[in-house]
Backbone as a chain_set.jsonl record, in Angstrom:
{"seq": "XXXXXXXXXXXXXXXXXXXXXXXXXXXXXXXXXXXXXXXXXXXXXXXXXXXXXXXXXXXXXXXXXXXXXXXXXXXXXXXXXXXXXX", "coords": {"N": [[108.853, 107.505, 88.324], [107.304, 105.302, 88.615], [105.494, 103.9, 85.751], [102.722, 101.38, 86.439], [101.954, 98.234, 84.426], [100.703, 95.67, 84.438], [100.002, 93.82, 87.463], [100.339, 90.673, 89.037], [100.179, 88.155, 90.841], [102.253, 85.824, 92.215], [101.607, 83.467, 92.55], [100.261, 83.649, 89.51], [102.012, 84.946, 88.116], [104.824, 82.461, 87.816], [103.283, 80.688, 85.977], [102.542, 82.242, 83.644], [105.262, 82.958, 82.917], [106.526, 79.831, 83.203], [108.172, 79.17, 84.956], [109.325, 77.339, 88.1], [110.152, 78.13, 90.625], [111.375, 81.385, 92.458], [113.627, 83.468, 93.098], [114.889, 85.213, 95.296], [117.299, 87.39, 95.534], [120.363, 88.945, 96.98], [122.513, 90.871, 96.254], [125.526, 91.362, 96.596], [128.524, 93.374, 96.6], [126.709, 95.765, 95.329], [124.885, 95.433, 97.803], [121.849, 95.588, 96.822], [118.309, 93.825, 96.84], [117.245, 91.741, 94.086], [115.31, 89.408, 91.627], [115.11, 86.316, 90.594], [114.357, 84.218, 87.559], [113.968, 81.695, 86.621], [116.359, 81.578, 83.28], [115.964, 84.637, 83.57], [115.812, 87.789, 85.329], [114.515, 89.981, 87.983], [113.34, 93.012, 88.876], [113.557, 94.406, 92.588], [112.054, 95.697, 95.07], [112.139, 98.666, 96.611], [111.611, 99.106, 99.222], [110.683, 97.006, 99.65], [109.424, 94.121, 102.06], [110.486, 90.873, 103.047], [108.025, 88.36, 103.891], [105.364, 86.65, 104.188], [104.19, 85.452, 101.824], [101.636, 85.275, 100.419], [101.446, 88.128, 100.829], [103.029, 88.87, 98.49], [103.787, 90.303, 95.245], [104.064, 90.657, 91.279], [104.777, 92.889, 89.617], [104.405, 94.815, 86.262], [106.619, 96.981, 85.12], [107.262, 99.997, 83.791], [109.528, 102.522, 83.584], [110.94, 106.685, 84.085], [112.069, 106.545, 81.33], [111.238, 104.646, 79.659], [111.578, 102.494, 79.455], [111.291, 98.83, 80.701], [110.233, 96.712, 82.821], [110.151, 94.121, 85.394], [109.136, 93.95, 88.635], [109.128, 93.201, 91.677], [107.131, 93.268, 94.545], [106.124, 94.498, 97.755], [101.712, 93.484, 98.34], [99.971, 96.086, 98.168], [98.416, 97.035, 101.238], [96.602, 98.519, 102.018], [97.483, 100.962, 104.288], [98.191, 102.713, 103.436], [97.787, 106.403, 102.426], [95.385, 107.944, 100.895], [96.343, 110.439, 98.797], [94.835, 112.042, 97.231], [91.889, 111.666, 94.702], [90.903, 111.464, 90.882]], "CA": [[108.083, 107.756, 88.714], [106.975, 103.952, 87.708], [103.827, 103.142, 85.44], [102.179, 99.853, 86.307], [101.438, 98.56, 83.456], [100.15, 95.111, 84.792], [99.722, 92.999, 88.409], [99.727, 89.365, 88.918], [100.248, 87.55, 92.193], [103.652, 85.072, 92.334], [101.25, 81.78, 91.102], [100.082, 83.559, 88.029], [103.421, 84.787, 87.453], [104.764, 81.384, 88.141], [102.223, 80.499, 85.606], [102.762, 82.819, 82.83], [106.582, 83.104, 82.667], [106.168, 78.789, 83.222], [108.786, 78.245, 86.044], [108.781, 76.783, 88.812], [109.73, 79.591, 91.392], [111.164, 83.194, 92.13], [114.523, 83.135, 93.978], [115.029, 86.588, 95.725], [118.965, 86.978, 95.549], [121.346, 90.059, 97.38], [123.718, 91.911, 95.26], [126.864, 91.061, 97.912], [128.523, 94.546, 96.652], [125.632, 97.152, 96.801], [123.33, 95.642, 98.929], [120.378, 95.619, 96.273], [117.779, 92.768, 96.104], [116.685, 90.79, 93.353], [114.983, 88.275, 91.859], [115.687, 84.735, 89.712], [113.657, 83.042, 86.962], [114.281, 80.965, 85.496], [117.321, 82.82, 83.297], [116.031, 86.0, 83.763], [115.951, 88.045, 86.637], [114.109, 91.12, 87.741], [113.734, 94.035, 90.145], [113.05, 94.175, 93.599], [111.335, 97.467, 95.128], [114.089, 98.71, 98.001], [110.458, 99.153, 100.4], [110.17, 95.443, 100.022], [109.576, 93.191, 103.102], [110.021, 89.693, 103.173], [107.072, 87.834, 104.658], [104.174, 85.948, 103.963], [104.326, 85.498, 100.403], [100.782, 86.1, 99.706], [101.771, 89.181, 100.172], [103.759, 90.174, 97.577], [102.875, 90.762, 93.835], [105.091, 91.57, 90.812], [104.219, 94.166, 88.554], [105.083, 94.69, 84.62], [106.436, 98.704, 84.843], [107.674, 101.253, 83.218], [110.737, 103.34, 84.164], [110.555, 107.563, 82.881], [113.037, 106.591, 80.329], [110.544, 104.016, 78.937], [112.33, 100.94, 79.898], [110.162, 97.868, 80.926], [110.616, 95.688, 83.454], [109.609, 93.158, 86.59], [109.072, 94.513, 89.673], [108.963, 91.859, 93.374], [107.025, 94.272, 95.95], [104.457, 94.257, 98.474], [100.457, 94.204, 98.211], [99.301, 97.613, 99.497], [97.8, 97.116, 102.573], [96.021, 99.445, 101.845], [97.63, 101.894, 104.88], [97.974, 104.163, 102.206], [97.136, 107.664, 102.627], [95.094, 108.499, 99.562], [95.872, 112.077, 98.558], [93.911, 112.621, 96.079], [90.976, 110.958, 93.536], [90.99, 111.69, 89.463]], "C": [[107.735, 106.178, 87.203], [105.104, 104.077, 86.951], [103.896, 102.148, 85.419], [101.089, 99.828, 85.424], [100.564, 96.926, 83.776], [100.784, 94.653, 86.308], [99.209, 91.773, 88.183], [100.525, 88.741, 90.52], [101.659, 86.519, 91.727], [102.865, 83.444, 90.968], [101.384, 81.861, 90.022], [101.444, 84.315, 87.305], [104.345, 84.007, 87.317], [104.562, 80.906, 86.673], [103.086, 80.069, 83.422], [104.419, 82.481, 81.862], [107.536, 80.769, 82.891], [107.585, 78.556, 83.857], [108.578, 77.855, 87.201], [108.945, 77.344, 90.286], [110.713, 80.207, 91.205], [111.787, 83.127, 93.401], [114.835, 84.768, 94.202], [116.487, 86.878, 96.433], [119.523, 88.313, 96.11], [122.667, 90.317, 96.263], [125.24, 91.849, 96.562], [127.611, 92.577, 97.105], [127.607, 95.474, 96.135], [125.062, 96.911, 97.697], [121.824, 95.203, 98.473], [119.788, 93.683, 96.202], [117.34, 92.881, 94.105], [116.374, 89.752, 93.107], [115.373, 87.735, 90.52], [114.313, 84.541, 89.272], [113.575, 82.859, 86.186], [115.846, 80.972, 85.178], [117.277, 84.091, 83.379], [116.134, 87.074, 85.158], [115.057, 89.586, 86.894], [114.323, 91.87, 88.466], [113.237, 93.25, 91.486], [112.764, 95.517, 94.576], [112.603, 97.598, 97.2], [112.324, 99.163, 99.531], [110.178, 97.459, 100.809], [110.559, 94.464, 101.969], [108.519, 92.217, 102.894], [109.374, 89.08, 104.225], [106.367, 86.805, 104.311], [104.335, 86.306, 101.7], [102.995, 85.919, 99.722], [100.562, 87.485, 99.18], [102.052, 90.364, 99.193], [103.115, 89.432, 95.813], [104.674, 90.68, 93.031], [104.784, 92.176, 89.839], [105.511, 94.385, 87.257], [105.206, 96.066, 84.487], [106.941, 98.722, 83.805], [108.474, 102.701, 83.933], [110.188, 105.167, 83.288], [111.298, 107.346, 81.298], [112.633, 105.86, 79.149], [110.843, 102.714, 78.948], [111.378, 100.51, 80.614], [110.399, 96.928, 81.819], [109.851, 94.905, 85.076], [109.485, 93.766, 87.977], [108.671, 93.839, 90.749], [108.875, 93.034, 94.27], [105.739, 93.49, 96.535], [103.315, 95.102, 98.202], [100.14, 95.166, 99.041], [98.393, 96.997, 100.418], [96.962, 97.737, 102.864], [96.573, 100.413, 103.956], [97.962, 103.087, 104.405], [97.628, 105.17, 102.06], [96.76, 108.007, 101.082], [95.113, 110.581, 100.027], [94.594, 112.825, 98.22], [92.889, 111.18, 94.501], [90.657, 112.063, 92.847], [90.431, 111.343, 89.056]], "O": [[107.815, 106.027, 85.984], [104.006, 104.259, 87.475], [104.73, 101.554, 84.736], [100.056, 100.488, 85.309], [99.484, 96.991, 83.191], [101.947, 94.997, 86.522], [98.198, 91.496, 87.538], [101.536, 89.271, 90.981], [101.965, 86.706, 90.549], [103.087, 82.885, 89.894], [102.023, 81.107, 89.289], [101.755, 84.199, 86.12], [105.181, 84.533, 86.581], [105.602, 80.694, 86.048], [103.536, 79.204, 82.671], [104.64, 82.021, 80.742], [108.73, 80.509, 82.741], [108.253, 77.7, 83.277], [107.401, 78.006, 87.526], [108.066, 77.117, 91.117], [111.298, 80.043, 90.134], [111.226, 82.894, 94.472], [115.005, 85.48, 93.212], [116.75, 86.644, 97.612], [118.922, 89.168, 95.46], [123.531, 89.612, 95.741], [125.52, 92.835, 97.244], [126.558, 93.202, 96.982], [127.819, 96.466, 96.832], [124.636, 97.751, 98.489], [120.925, 94.723, 99.164], [120.398, 92.697, 95.787], [117.232, 93.798, 93.29], [116.752, 88.838, 93.84], [115.82, 88.381, 89.572], [113.318, 84.598, 89.995], [113.246, 83.411, 85.136], [116.67, 80.633, 86.027], [118.296, 84.776, 83.297], [116.856, 86.606, 86.038], [114.974, 90.316, 85.906], [115.428, 91.809, 89.005], [112.764, 92.119, 91.605], [113.679, 96.34, 94.584], [113.219, 97.052, 98.115], [112.544, 99.459, 100.705], [109.694, 96.914, 101.801], [111.565, 94.337, 102.667], [107.301, 92.145, 102.732], [109.853, 89.111, 105.358], [107.076, 85.824, 104.088], [104.515, 87.177, 100.849], [102.978, 86.669, 98.747], [100.056, 87.979, 98.173], [101.791, 91.552, 99.002], [102.374, 88.51, 95.472], [105.797, 90.653, 93.535], [104.371, 91.395, 88.981], [106.734, 94.244, 87.219], [104.297, 96.662, 83.909], [107.112, 97.819, 82.986], [107.988, 103.61, 84.606], [109.426, 105.211, 82.323], [110.989, 108.005, 80.305], [113.115, 106.007, 78.026], [110.174, 101.893, 78.319], [110.598, 101.272, 81.185], [111.017, 96.025, 81.256], [108.95, 95.516, 85.65], [110.625, 94.221, 88.075], [107.442, 93.896, 90.792], [109.817, 93.69, 94.715], [104.93, 92.618, 96.219], [103.252, 96.309, 97.971], [100.042, 95.163, 100.268], [97.488, 96.346, 99.897], [96.436, 97.635, 103.973], [95.688, 100.268, 104.8], [97.989, 104.207, 104.916], [96.738, 105.092, 101.213], [97.593, 108.281, 100.219], [94.56, 111.403, 100.758], [93.81, 113.671, 98.65], [93.299, 110.278, 93.771], [90.308, 113.155, 93.295], [90.396, 111.461, 87.831]]}, "num_chains": 1, "name": "protein.A"}
């Protein structure tokens, strides 16, 4: 399970990282997507659907092993079902 530390728009991410563009690429061996910004890379959600860039966000996340990384994913469109509010 991922812990979301912060989420930002693509434009905010580019400003923070001082890059002009973000490229989504596909690993030809695994067919998995990743993104490139400057000389660094980030992960792309397996549920990511390319489309309107205004619906795309990048989150700084931490996995169950304590590893942190940037994750490109779609902004929640409100179609997710709330199971519980605590």
